[in-house]
N, CA, C and O atoms as a GROMACS GRO file, in nm:
protein
  584
    1MET      N    1   7.041  -1.059   0.074
    1MET     CA    2   6.982  -1.062  -0.059
    1MET      C    3   7.001  -0.924  -0.122
    1MET      O    4   6.961  -0.823  -0.063
    2ASN      N    5   7.060  -0.920  -0.239
    2ASN     CA    6   7.076  -0.795  -0.311
    2ASN      C    7   6.963  -0.780  -0.413
    2ASN      O    8   6.875  -0.866  -0.423
    3ARG      N    9   6.966  -0.671  -0.488
    3ARG     CA   10   6.858  -0.645  -0.584
    3ARG      C   11   6.848  -0.756  -0.689
    3ARG      O   12   6.738  -0.802  -0.721
    4GLU      N   13   6.960  -0.797  -0.741
    4GLU     CA   14   6.958  -0.902  -0.844
    4GLU      C   15   6.894  -1.031  -0.791
    4GLU      O   16   6.817  -1.095  -0.861
    5ALA      N   17   6.926  -1.068  -0.668
    5ALA     CA   18   6.868  -1.189  -0.608
    5ALA      C   19   6.718  -1.171  -0.584
    5ALA      O   20   6.641  -1.264  -0.607
    6LEU      N   21   6.677  -1.052  -0.539
    6LEU     CA   22   6.535  -1.026  -0.518
    6LEU      C   23   6.459  -1.035  -0.650
    6LEU      O   24   6.354  -1.098  -0.657
    7VAL      N   25   6.511  -0.972  -0.752
    7VAL     CA   26   6.447  -0.975  -0.884
    7VAL      C   27   6.438  -1.120  -0.932
    7VAL      O   28   6.333  -1.162  -0.982
    8GLY      N   29   6.546  -1.195  -0.919
    8GLY     CA   30   6.546  -1.335  -0.960
    8GLY      C   31   6.444  -1.418  -0.884
    8GLY      O   32   6.377  -1.504  -0.941
    9TYR      N   33   6.432  -1.392  -0.754
    9TYR     CA   34   6.335  -1.464  -0.672
    9TYR      C   35   6.193  -1.435  -0.719
    9TYR      O   36   6.115  -1.528  -0.739
   10VAL      N   37   6.159  -1.308  -0.736
   10VAL     CA   38   6.024  -1.272  -0.781
   10VAL      C   39   5.995  -1.336  -0.916
   10VAL      O   40   5.887  -1.390  -0.938
   11ARG      N   41   6.091  -1.331  -1.005
   11ARG     CA   42   6.071  -1.390  -1.138
   11ARG      C   43   6.056  -1.541  -1.131
   11ARG      O   44   5.982  -1.599  -1.211
   12SER      N   45   6.123  -1.606  -1.038
   12SER     CA   46   6.110  -1.751  -1.026
   12SER      C   47   5.978  -1.793  -0.963
   12SER      O   48   5.928  -1.902  -0.990
   13GLN      N   49   5.920  -1.708  -0.881
   13GLN     CA   50   5.795  -1.740  -0.812
   13GLN      C   51   5.673  -1.700  -0.896
   13GLN      O   52   5.583  -1.781  -0.919
   14GLY      N   53   5.670  -1.575  -0.942
   14GLY     CA   54   5.567  -1.529  -1.034
   14GLY      C   55   5.434  -1.489  -0.975
   14GLY      O   56   5.359  -1.416  -1.041
   15TRP      N   57   5.401  -1.531  -0.857
   15TRP     CA   58   5.269  -1.503  -0.801
   15TRP      C   59   5.282  -1.451  -0.660
   15TRP      O   60   5.376  -1.484  -0.588
   16GLY      N   61   5.185  -1.369  -0.621
   16GLY     CA   62   5.190  -1.316  -0.486
   16GLY      C   63   5.057  -1.259  -0.443
   16GLY      O   64   4.960  -1.258  -0.519
   17VAL      N   65   5.054  -1.212  -0.322
   17VAL     CA   66   4.935  -1.148  -0.265
   17VAL      C   67   4.965  -1.000  -0.247
   17VAL      O   68   5.066  -0.962  -0.188
   18VAL      N   69   4.876  -0.917  -0.301
   18VAL     CA   70   4.888  -0.773  -0.291
   18VAL      C   71   4.781  -0.725  -0.194
   18VAL      O   72   4.662  -0.752  -0.212
   19ALA      N   73   4.823  -0.652  -0.090
   19ALA     CA   74   4.729  -0.601   0.010
   19ALA      C   75   4.728  -0.448   0.007
   19ALA      O   76   4.832  -0.383   0.006
   20SER      N   77   4.606  -0.395   0.004
   20SER     CA   78   4.586  -0.250   0.006
   20SER      C   79   4.484  -0.217   0.114
   20SER      O   80   4.428  -0.306   0.178
   21LEU      N   81   4.462  -0.088   0.132
   21LEU     CA   82   4.368  -0.042   0.234
   21LEU      C   83   4.241   0.011   0.170
   21LEU      O   84   4.246   0.097   0.081
   22GLY      N   85   4.127  -0.039   0.216
   22GLY     CA   86   3.998   0.009   0.168
   22GLY      C   87   3.969   0.149   0.216
   22GLY      O   88   4.045   0.207   0.294
   23ALA      N   89   3.859   0.204   0.170
   23ALA     CA   90   3.821   0.342   0.201
   23ALA      C   91   3.808   0.368   0.350
   23ALA      O   92   3.833   0.480   0.396
   24GLU      N   93   3.769   0.267   0.427
   24GLU     CA   94   3.754   0.282   0.572
   24GLU      C   95   3.875   0.227   0.648
   24GLU      O   96   3.870   0.210   0.770
   25GLY      N   97   3.983   0.199   0.576
   25GLY     CA   98   4.103   0.148   0.639
   25GLY      C   99   4.107  -0.002   0.655
   25GLY      O  100   4.200  -0.057   0.714
   26GLU      N  101   4.006  -0.071   0.602
   26GLU     CA  102   4.002  -0.217   0.613
   26GLU      C  103   4.100  -0.280   0.514
   26GLU      O  104   4.116  -0.230   0.403
   27PRO      N  105   4.165  -0.391   0.554
   27PRO     CA  106   4.259  -0.457   0.464
   27PRO      C  107   4.185  -0.530   0.353
   27PRO      O  108   4.079  -0.588   0.374
   28GLN      N  109   4.243  -0.527   0.234
   28GLN     CA  110   4.191  -0.600   0.120
   28GLN      C  111   4.309  -0.662   0.048
   28GLN      O  112   4.411  -0.597   0.030
   29ALA      N  113   4.296  -0.787   0.008
   29ALA     CA  114   4.407  -0.857  -0.055
   29ALA      C  115   4.361  -0.931  -0.179
   29ALA      O  116   4.244  -0.968  -0.191
   30ALA      N  117   4.455  -0.952  -0.271
   30ALA     CA  118   4.428  -1.025  -0.394
   30ALA      C  119   4.550  -1.106  -0.433
   30ALA      O  120   4.663  -1.060  -0.417
   31PHE      N  121   4.528  -1.226  -0.484
   31PHE     CA  122   4.634  -1.313  -0.536
   31PHE      C  123   4.651  -1.280  -0.683
   31PHE      O  124   4.556  -1.291  -0.761
   32LEU      N  125   4.773  -1.240  -0.722
   32LEU     CA  126   4.797  -1.189  -0.858
   32LEU      C  127   4.930  -1.238  -0.916
   32LEU      O  128   5.018  -1.283  -0.843
   33ALA      N  129   4.940  -1.227  -1.046
   33ALA     CA  130   5.068  -1.245  -1.114
   33ALA      C  131   5.154  -1.122  -1.084
   33ALA      O  132   5.109  -1.009  -1.106
   34VAL      N  133   5.275  -1.143  -1.035
   34VAL     CA  134   5.364  -1.032  -0.997
   34VAL      C  135   5.498  -1.051  -1.068
   34VAL      O  136   5.558  -1.158  -1.061
   35ALA      N  137   5.543  -0.946  -1.135
   35ALA     CA  138   5.672  -0.947  -1.203
   35ALA      C  139   5.765  -0.849  -1.134
   35ALA      O  140   5.724  -0.772  -1.047
   36ALA      N  141   5.892  -0.852  -1.175
   36ALA     CA  142   5.992  -0.758  -1.121
   36ALA      C  143   6.070  -0.696  -1.235
   36ALA      O  144   6.105  -0.764  -1.332
   37THR      N  145   6.097  -0.566  -1.223
   37THR     CA  146   6.183  -0.498  -1.319
   37THR      C  147   6.328  -0.516  -1.275
   37THR      O  148   6.354  -0.556  -1.162
   38ASP      N  149   6.421  -0.487  -1.364
   38ASP     CA  150   6.562  -0.493  -1.328
   38ASP      C  151   6.596  -0.395  -1.216
   38ASP      O  152   6.693  -0.415  -1.143
   39ALA      N  153   6.516  -0.288  -1.203
   39ALA     CA  154   6.538  -0.187  -1.099
   39ALA      C  155   6.486  -0.231  -0.963
   39ALA      O  156   6.502  -0.159  -0.864
   40GLY      N  157   6.422  -0.348  -0.956
   40GLY     CA  158   6.372  -0.398  -0.828
   40GLY      C  159   6.232  -0.354  -0.794
   40GLY      O  160   6.189  -0.368  -0.680
   41GLU      N  161   6.159  -0.302  -0.892
   41GLU     CA  162   6.020  -0.268  -0.871
   41GLU      C  163   5.934  -0.392  -0.894
   41GLU      O  164   5.970  -0.480  -0.972
   42LEU      N  165   5.821  -0.399  -0.826
   42LEU     CA  166   5.724  -0.505  -0.850
   42LEU      C  167   5.618  -0.450  -0.943
   42LEU      O  168   5.582  -0.333  -0.934
   43VAL      N  169   5.568  -0.534  -1.034
   43VAL     CA  170   5.472  -0.490  -1.134
   43VAL      C  171   5.360  -0.592  -1.143
   43VAL      O  172   5.383  -0.713  -1.144
   44PHE      N  173   5.236  -0.542  -1.150
   44PHE     CA  174   5.121  -0.628  -1.172
   44PHE      C  175   5.014  -0.548  -1.245
   44PHE      O  176   5.021  -0.426  -1.253
   45ASP      N  177   4.915  -0.619  -1.298
   45ASP     CA  178   4.806  -0.548  -1.362
   45ASP      C  179   4.675  -0.580  -1.291
   45ASP      O  180   4.665  -0.677  -1.217
   46ALA      N  181   4.575  -0.496  -1.316
   46ALA     CA  182   4.445  -0.513  -1.254
   46ALA      C  183   4.340  -0.438  -1.335
   46ALA      O  184   4.373  -0.345  -1.409
   47ARG      N  185   4.217  -0.479  -1.321
   47ARG     CA  186   4.108  -0.406  -1.386
   47ARG      C  187   4.102  -0.264  -1.327
   47ARG      O  188   4.116  -0.246  -1.206
   48ALA      N  189   4.081  -0.167  -1.413
   48ALA     CA  190   4.076  -0.027  -1.368
   48ALA      C  191   3.967  -0.004  -1.264
   48ALA      O  192   3.978   0.086  -1.182
   49THR      N  193   3.862  -0.085  -1.268
   49THR     CA  194   3.750  -0.070  -1.175
   49THR      C  195   3.764  -0.154  -1.048
   49THR      O  196   3.673  -0.156  -0.965
   50SER      N  197   3.876  -0.222  -1.033
   50SER     CA  198   3.893  -0.311  -0.917
   50SER      C  199   3.914  -0.231  -0.788
   50SER      O  200   3.954  -0.115  -0.790
   51ARG      N  201   3.885  -0.298  -0.678
   51ARG     CA  202   3.906  -0.235  -0.547
   51ARG      C  203   4.051  -0.196  -0.529
   51ARG      O  204   4.080  -0.088  -0.479
   52LYS      N  205   4.144  -0.284  -0.569
   52LYS     CA  206   4.286  -0.256  -0.544
   52LYS      C  207   4.332  -0.131  -0.617
   52LYS      O  208   4.411  -0.053  -0.562
   53VAL      N  209   4.285  -0.110  -0.740
   53VAL     CA  210   4.324   0.011  -0.813
   53VAL      C  211   4.267   0.134  -0.744
   53VAL      O  212   4.338   0.232  -0.722
   54MET      N  213   4.139   0.129  -0.709
   54MET     CA  214   4.079   0.244  -0.639
   54MET      C  215   4.150   0.270  -0.507
   54MET      O  216   4.176   0.385  -0.471
   55ASN      N  217   4.182   0.164  -0.434
   55ASN     CA  218   4.252   0.178  -0.306
   55ASN      C  219   4.389   0.243  -0.325
   55ASN      O  220   4.425   0.336  -0.253
   56LEU      N  221   4.465   0.193  -0.423
   56LEU     CA  222   4.603   0.239  -0.440
   56LEU      C  223   4.612   0.380  -0.500
   56LEU      O  224   4.710   0.450  -0.477
   57VAL      N  225   4.511   0.420  -0.576
   57VAL     CA  226   4.507   0.558  -0.623
   57VAL      C  227   4.480   0.651  -0.506
   57VAL      O  228   4.539   0.759  -0.498
   58ARG      N  229   4.393   0.610  -0.415
   58ARG     CA  230   4.359   0.692  -0.298
   58ARG      C  231   4.471   0.690  -0.194
   58ARG      O  232   4.504   0.794  -0.137
   59ASP      N  233   4.528   0.574  -0.169
   59ASP     CA  234   4.633   0.557  -0.069
   59ASP      C  235   4.735   0.459  -0.126
   59ASP      O  236   4.709   0.338  -0.128
   60PRO      N  237   4.849   0.507  -0.173
   60PRO     CA  238   4.943   0.423  -0.246
   60PRO      C  239   5.023   0.323  -0.161
   60PRO      O  240   5.103   0.247  -0.215
   61ARG      N  241   5.001   0.322  -0.031
   61ARG     CA  242   5.073   0.225   0.053
   61ARG      C  243   5.024   0.084   0.022
   61ARG      O  244   4.904   0.058   0.012
   62VAL      N  245   5.120  -0.007   0.007
   62VAL     CA  246   5.087  -0.144  -0.034
   62VAL      C  247   5.182  -0.243   0.032
   62VAL      O  248   5.298  -0.212   0.059
   63ALA      N  249   5.131  -0.362   0.057
   63ALA     CA  250   5.214  -0.474   0.102
   63ALA      C  251   5.197  -0.586   0.001
   63ALA      O  252   5.087  -0.610  -0.049
   64VAL      N  253   5.308  -0.654  -0.029
   64VAL     CA  254   5.307  -0.763  -0.126
   64VAL      C  255   5.386  -0.878  -0.067
   64VAL      O  256   5.496  -0.859  -0.015
   65THR      N  257   5.330  -0.998  -0.074
   65THR     CA  258   5.404  -1.118  -0.037
   65THR      C  259   5.413  -1.206  -0.160
   65THR      O  260   5.312  -1.238  -0.223
   66VAL      N  261   5.535  -1.244  -0.196
   66VAL     CA  262   5.561  -1.327  -0.313
   66VAL      C  263   5.608  -1.463  -0.264
   66VAL      O  264   5.680  -1.473  -0.165
   67GLY      N  265   5.566  -1.568  -0.334
   67GLY     CA  266   5.611  -1.703  -0.303
   67GLY      C  267   5.526  -1.770  -0.198
   67GLY      O  268   5.408  -1.738  -0.181
   68GLY      N  269   5.588  -1.864  -0.128
   68GLY     CA  270   5.520  -1.933  -0.020
   68GLY      C  271   5.502  -2.082  -0.044
   68GLY      O  272   5.505  -2.161   0.050
   69THR      N  273   5.482  -2.120  -0.169
   69THR     CA  274   5.452  -2.261  -0.196
   69THR      C  275   5.571  -2.353  -0.176
   69THR      O  276   5.552  -2.473  -0.155
   70ASP      N  277   5.692  -2.301  -0.182
   70ASP     CA  278   5.810  -2.386  -0.165
   70ASP      C  279   5.877  -2.367  -0.028
   70ASP      O  280   5.987  -2.416  -0.005
   71GLY      N  281   5.810  -2.296   0.062
   71GLY     CA  282   5.867  -2.273   0.195
   71GLY      C  283   5.949  -2.147   0.205
   71GLY      O  284   6.012  -2.122   0.308
   72THR      N  285   5.950  -2.066   0.100
   72THR     CA  286   6.020  -1.939   0.103
   72THR      C  287   5.921  -1.828   0.074
   72THR      O  288   5.822  -1.850   0.003
   73THR      N  289   5.946  -1.709   0.128
   73THR     CA  290   5.860  -1.594   0.101
   73THR      C  291   5.943  -1.467   0.092
   73THR      O  292   6.052  -1.456   0.149
   74LEU      N  293   5.889  -1.373   0.021
   74LEU     CA  294   5.944  -1.238   0.017
   74LEU      C  295   5.830  -1.145   0.057
   74LEU      O  296   5.731  -1.132  -0.016
   75GLN      N  297   5.845  -1.082   0.171
   75GLN     CA  298   5.745  -0.986   0.219
   75GLN      C  299   5.795  -0.847   0.186
   75GLN      O  300   5.911  -0.814   0.213
   76CYS      N  301   5.709  -0.765   0.128
   76CYS     CA  302   5.749  -0.632   0.084
   76CYS      C  303   5.646  -0.528   0.124
   76CYS      O  304   5.527  -0.558   0.138
   77GLU      N  305   5.693  -0.406   0.142
   77GLU     CA  306   5.606  -0.291   0.161
   77GLU      C  307   5.661  -0.179   0.074
   77GLU      O  308   5.782  -0.169   0.053
   78GLY      N  309   5.572  -0.096   0.025
   78GLY     CA  310   5.618   0.013  -0.058
   78GLY      C  311   5.505   0.102  -0.100
   78GLY      O  312   5.399   0.107  -0.037
   79THR      N  313   5.528   0.173  -0.209
   79THR     CA  314   5.433   0.269  -0.262
   79THR      C  315   5.402   0.231  -0.406
   79THR      O  316   5.491   0.206  -0.487
   80ALA      N  317   5.272   0.227  -0.436
   80ALA     CA  318   5.229   0.191  -0.571
   80ALA      C  319   5.194   0.315  -0.651
   80ALA      O  320   5.150   0.416  -0.597
   81ASP      N  321   5.214   0.305  -0.782
   81ASP     CA  322   5.169   0.410  -0.872
   81ASP      C  323   5.138   0.346  -1.007
   81ASP      O  324   5.161   0.228  -1.029
   82VAL      N  325   5.085   0.428  -1.095
   82VAL     CA  326   5.057   0.388  -1.232
   82VAL      C  327   5.165   0.454  -1.317
   82VAL      O  328   5.158   0.575  -1.342
   83PRO      N  329   5.264   0.379  -1.361
   83PRO     CA  330   5.374   0.441  -1.436
   83PRO      C  331   5.326   0.492  -1.572
   83PRO      O  332   5.233   0.437  -1.631
   84VAL      N  333   5.391   0.596  -1.621
   84VAL     CA  334   5.357   0.655  -1.750
   84VAL      C  335   5.484   0.670  -1.834
   84VAL      O  336   5.596   0.664  -1.782
   85GLY      N  337   5.465   0.689  -1.962
   85GLY     CA  338   5.576   0.714  -2.053
   85GLY      C  339   5.678   0.601  -2.056
   85GLY      O  340   5.642   0.484  -2.063
   86ALA      N  341   5.805   0.639  -2.050
   86ALA     CA  342   5.913   0.541  -2.057
   86ALA      C  343   5.909   0.443  -1.939
   86ALA      O  344   5.943   0.326  -1.954
   87ASP      N  345   5.867   0.492  -1.822
   87ASP     CA  346   5.856   0.402  -1.706
   87ASP      C  347   5.751   0.294  -1.732
   87ASP      O  348   5.772   0.178  -1.698
   88ARG      N  349   5.638   0.332  -1.791
   88ARG     CA  350   5.535   0.234  -1.821
   88ARG      C  351   5.587   0.132  -1.922
   88ARG      O  352   5.566   0.012  -1.906
   89GLU      N  353   5.655   0.179  -2.025
   89GLU     CA  354   5.710   0.088  -2.125
   89GLU      C  355   5.806  -0.012  -2.061
   89GLU      O  356   5.802  -0.132  -2.092
   90ARG      N  357   5.892   0.036  -1.973
   90ARG     CA  358   5.990  -0.051  -1.906
   90ARG      C  359   5.919  -0.151  -1.815
   90ARG      O  360   5.953  -0.270  -1.815
   91CYS      N  361   5.820  -0.105  -1.739
   91CYS     CA  362   5.746  -0.194  -1.649
   91CYS      C  363   5.663  -0.294  -1.728
   91CYS      O  364   5.654  -0.412  -1.691
   92ALA      N  365   5.602  -0.248  -1.837
   92ALA     CA  366   5.522  -0.338  -1.921
   92ALA      C  367   5.611  -0.445  -1.982
   92ALA      O  368   5.570  -0.561  -1.991
   93ALA      N  369   5.730  -0.409  -2.025
   93ALA     CA  370   5.822  -0.507  -2.084
   93ALA      C  371   5.858  -0.615  -1.982
   93ALA      O  372   5.865  -0.733  -2.016
   94ALA      N  373   5.881  -0.576  -1.857
   94ALA     CA  374   5.912  -0.674  -1.752
   94ALA      C  375   5.793  -0.765  -1.727
   94ALA      O  376   5.809  -0.885  -1.708
   95TYR      N  377   5.674  -0.707  -1.725
   95TYR     CA  378   5.552  -0.786  -1.700
   95TYR      C  379   5.527  -0.885  -1.813
   95TYR      O  380   5.497  -1.001  -1.788
   96VAL      N  381   5.541  -0.839  -1.938
   96VAL     CA  382   5.517  -0.927  -2.053
   96VAL      C  383   5.625  -1.035  -2.062
   96VAL      O  384   5.596  -1.147  -2.103
   97ALA      N  385   5.748  -1.002  -2.025
   97ALA     CA  386   5.854  -1.104  -2.026
   97ALA      C  387   5.821  -1.216  -1.927
   97ALA      O  388   5.848  -1.333  -1.954
   98ALA      N  389   5.762  -1.180  -1.814
   98ALA     CA  390   5.727  -1.279  -1.713
   98ALA      C  391   5.597  -1.352  -1.747
   98ALA      O  392   5.583  -1.470  -1.718
   99PHE      N  393   5.503  -1.281  -1.808
   99PHE     CA  394   5.370  -1.336  -1.836
   99PHE      C  395   5.326  -1.303  -1.978
   99PHE      O  396   5.237  -1.221  -1.999
  100PRO      N  397   5.389  -1.367  -2.078
  100PRO     CA  398   5.354  -1.335  -2.217
  100PRO      C  399   5.206  -1.360  -2.248
  100PRO      O  400   5.150  -1.298  -2.338
  101GLN      N  401   5.144  -1.449  -2.174
  101GLN     CA  402   5.004  -1.479  -2.197
  101GLN      C  403   4.912  -1.362  -2.162
  101GLN      O  404   4.796  -1.360  -2.203
  102PHE      N  405   4.963  -1.263  -2.088
  102PHE     CA  406   4.883  -1.146  -2.050
  102PHE      C  407   4.919  -1.022  -2.132
  102PHE      O  408   4.871  -0.913  -2.100
  103ALA      N  409   5.000  -1.036  -2.236
  103ALA     CA  410   5.046  -0.921  -2.314
  103ALA      C  411   4.929  -0.841  -2.372
  103ALA      O  412   4.932  -0.718  -2.368
  104ALA      N  413   4.830  -0.907  -2.423
  104ALA     CA  414   4.717  -0.837  -2.485
  104ALA      C  415   4.640  -0.753  -2.384
  104ALA      O  416   4.581  -0.651  -2.420
  105SER      N  417   4.641  -0.794  -2.258
  105SER     CA  418   4.565  -0.719  -2.157
  105SER      C  419   4.621  -0.578  -2.138
  105SER      O  420   4.547  -0.487  -2.102
  106LEU      N  421   4.750  -0.560  -2.161
  106LEU     CA  422   4.810  -0.429  -2.140
  106LEU      C  423   4.768  -0.327  -2.245
  106LEU      O  424   4.786  -0.207  -2.226
  107ALA      N  425   4.709  -0.374  -2.357
  107ALA     CA  426   4.657  -0.283  -2.459
  107ALA      C  427   4.511  -0.249  -2.433
  107ALA      O  428   4.454  -0.166  -2.503
  108ASP      N  429   4.452  -0.311  -2.333
  108ASP     CA  430   4.311  -0.290  -2.298
  108ASP      C  431   4.300  -0.169  -2.206
  108ASP      O  432   4.365  -0.164  -2.101
  109ASP      N  433   4.218  -0.071  -2.244
  109ASP     CA  434   4.200   0.049  -2.160
  109ASP      C  435   4.139   0.018  -2.025
  109ASP      O  436   4.148   0.098  -1.933
  110GLY      N  437   4.076  -0.098  -2.012
  110GLY     CA  438   4.015  -0.139  -1.886
  110GLY      C  439   4.112  -0.201  -1.789
  110GLY      O  440   4.074  -0.237  -1.677
  111ILE      N  441   4.238  -0.215  -1.830
  111ILE     CA  442   4.342  -0.275  -1.745
  111ILE      C  443   4.446  -0.170  -1.711
  111ILE      O  444   4.489  -0.093  -1.797
  112VAL      N  445   4.486  -0.168  -1.584
  112VAL     CA  446   4.587  -0.073  -1.536
  112VAL      C  447   4.712  -0.150  -1.496
  112VAL      O  448   4.704  -0.255  -1.432
  113LEU      N  449   4.827  -0.099  -1.536
  113LEU     CA  450   4.955  -0.155  -1.493
  113LEU      C  451   5.001  -0.077  -1.371
  113LEU      O  452   5.007   0.046  -1.374
  114LEU      N  453   5.033  -0.148  -1.264
  114LEU     CA  454   5.077  -0.083  -1.140
  114LEU      C  455   5.220  -0.123  -1.108
  114LEU      O  456   5.263  -0.235  -1.136
  115ARG      N  457   5.292  -0.029  -1.050
  115ARG     CA  458   5.431  -0.050  -1.011
  115ARG      C  459   5.442  -0.024  -0.861
  115ARG      O  460   5.380   0.069  -0.809
  116VAL      N  461   5.521  -0.106  -0.793
  116VAL     CA  462   5.548  -0.086  -0.651
  116VAL      C  463   5.697  -0.058  -0.634
  116VAL      O  464   5.781  -0.139  -0.670
  117VAL      N  465   5.727   0.059  -0.577
  117VAL     CA  466   5.864   0.092  -0.540
  117VAL      C  467   5.878   0.051  -0.394
  117VAL      O  468   5.804   0.098  -0.307
  118LEU      N  469   5.974  -0.036  -0.368
  118LEU     CA  470   5.988  -0.094  -0.235
  118LEU      C  471   6.050   0.002  -0.135
  118LEU      O  472   6.145   0.075  -0.166
  119ALA      N  473   5.996   0.000  -0.014
  119ALA     CA  474   6.052   0.075   0.099
  119ALA      C  475   6.109  -0.020   0.202
  119ALA      O  476   6.192   0.018   0.284
  120TRP      N  477   6.063  -0.146   0.200
  120TRP     CA  478   6.106  -0.247   0.296
  120TRP      C  479   6.083  -0.384   0.236
  120TRP      O  480   5.985  -0.406   0.164
  121ALA      N  481   6.173  -0.476   0.264
  121ALA     CA  482   6.156  -0.615   0.218
  121ALA      C  483   6.229  -0.709   0.312
  121ALA      O  484   6.332  -0.676   0.370
  122ARG      N  485   6.172  -0.830   0.324
  122ARG     CA  486   6.232  -0.934   0.407
  122ARG      C  487   6.208  -1.068   0.339
  122ARG      O  488   6.096  -1.101   0.300
  123TYR      N  489   6.317  -1.145   0.325
  123TYR     CA  490   6.311  -1.278   0.267
  123TYR      C  491   6.314  -1.381   0.379
  123TYR      O  492   6.393  -1.370   0.472
  124GLY      N  493   6.229  -1.481   0.369
  124GLY     CA  494   6.226  -1.588   0.468
  124GLY      C  495   6.239  -1.724   0.401
  124GLY      O  496   6.175  -1.750   0.299
  125ASP      N  497   6.321  -1.809   0.459
  125ASP     CA  498   6.338  -1.946   0.410
  125ASP      C  499   6.306  -2.040   0.525
  125ASP      O  500   6.380  -2.047   0.624
  126PHE      N  501   6.198  -2.112   0.512
  126PHE     CA  502   6.148  -2.198   0.620
  126PHE      C  503   6.148  -2.345   0.578
  126PHE      O  504   6.074  -2.426   0.635
  127ARG      N  505   6.230  -2.380   0.481
  127ARG     CA  506   6.239  -2.518   0.434
  127ARG      C  507   6.325  -2.602   0.528
  127ARG      O  508   6.415  -2.552   0.595
  128GLU      N  509   6.295  -2.730   0.529
  128GLU     CA  510   6.377  -2.829   0.600
  128GLU      C  511   6.407  -2.790   0.744
  128GLU      O  512   6.523  -2.793   0.787
  129ASP      N  513   6.304  -2.756   0.818
  129ASP     CA  514   6.318  -2.726   0.961
  129ASP      C  515   6.416  -2.614   0.992
  129ASP      O  516   6.475  -2.612   1.100
  130ARG      N  517   6.434  -2.523   0.900
  130ARG     CA  518   6.520  -2.408   0.928
  130ARG      C  519   6.437  -2.282   0.919
  130ARG      O  520   6.334  -2.278   0.852
  131SER      N  521   6.482  -2.182   0.985
  131SER     CA  522   6.414  -2.054   0.980
  131SER      C  523   6.520  -1.946   0.962
  131SER      O  524   6.586  -1.906   1.057
  132VAL      N  525   6.534  -1.901   0.839
  132VAL     CA  526   6.631  -1.798   0.806
  132VAL      C  527   6.554  -1.678   0.753
  132VAL      O  528   6.483  -1.688   0.653
  133ILE      N  529   6.569  -1.566   0.820
  133ILE     CA  530   6.501  -1.444   0.780
  133ILE      C  531   6.607  -1.338   0.751
  133ILE      O  532   6.694  -1.312   0.834
  134THR      N  533   6.599  -1.278   0.634
  134THR     CA  534   6.699  -1.182   0.589
  134THR      C  535   6.630  -1.051   0.552
  134THR      O  536   6.544  -1.049   0.464
  135GLU      N  537   6.668  -0.942   0.618
  135GLU     CA  538   6.619  -0.810   0.578
  135GLU      C  539   6.691  -0.771   0.448
  135GLU      O  540   6.809  -0.801   0.430
  136VAL      N  541   6.620  -0.706   0.360
  136VAL     CA  542   6.675  -0.664   0.232
  136VAL      C  543   6.688  -0.512   0.232
  136VAL      O  544   6.590  -0.442   0.254
  137ASP      N  545   6.807  -0.462   0.207
  137ASP     CA  546   6.827  -0.318   0.200
  137ASP      C  547   6.784  -0.269   0.062
  137ASP      O  548   6.855  -0.291  -0.036
  138VAL      N  549   6.669  -0.204   0.055
  138VAL     CA  550   6.614  -0.159  -0.072
  138VAL      C  551   6.635  -0.009  -0.094
  138VAL      O  552   6.573   0.050  -0.183
  139THR      N  553   6.720   0.052  -0.015
  139THR     CA  554   6.746   0.195  -0.025
  139THR      C  555   6.788   0.233  -0.167
  139THR      O  556   6.883   0.177  -0.221
  140GLY      N  557   6.717   0.326  -0.225
  140GLY     CA  558   6.752   0.377  -0.358
  140GLY      C  559   6.704   0.293  -0.474
  140GLY      O  560   6.733   0.326  -0.588
  141TRP      N  561   6.631   0.186  -0.448
  141TRP     CA  562   6.581   0.103  -0.557
  141TRP      C  563   6.460   0.168  -0.621
  141TRP      O  564   6.403   0.263  -0.567
  142GLY      N  565   6.423   0.117  -0.736
  142GLY     CA  566   6.299   0.159  -0.799
  142GLY      C  567   6.314   0.269  -0.902
  142GLY      O  568   6.215   0.331  -0.941
  143GLN      N  569   6.435   0.292  -0.944
  143GLN     CA  570   6.458   0.388  -1.052
  143GLN      C  571   6.540   0.317  -1.156
  143GLN      O  572   6.640   0.253  -1.124
  144ALA      N  573   6.500   0.329  -1.279
  144ALA     CA  574   6.575   0.264  -1.387
  144ALA      C  575   6.721   0.305  -1.380
  144ALA      O  576   6.753   0.423  -1.367
  145GLY      N  577   6.809   0.208  -1.388
  145GLY     CA  578   6.952   0.237  -1.387
  145GLY      C  579   7.014   0.244  -1.251
  145GLY      O  580   7.135   0.264  -1.240
  146THR      N  581   6.933   0.230  -1.142
  146THR     CA  582   6.993   0.233  -1.008
  146THR      C  583   7.011   0.094  -0.956
  146THR      O  584   7.060   0.076  -0.844
   0.00000   0.00000   0.00000
């Protein structure tokens, strides 16, 4: 799976589980709308006061699983941040393209847009009694134009 295929997969699925680490190292997860930028970053939004935002500001390590309902999954690990400037505009455009119904939320000061730059990813296809697992080389992804 290359970057284009990963981006297409995330865009076709649209939803995933984001897992972060609580203050005491305990796992915390949330089911969220997840978009992908052309650069292969994952993007989602959350309330600024949510556990996941507090967790990711303190410790940016994150795991995300996209898909699952059709027998396929994309498991990812990476680093989350709150993009600013041109990066935020680019990430927001990808998020709004995927979820136009949430466009107004991005203008709300109580909502934070988060970006995940991938360090590891694996695609699994478990449909029709098959088990195909593919590691995804994400080296150098997560920068506009790369």
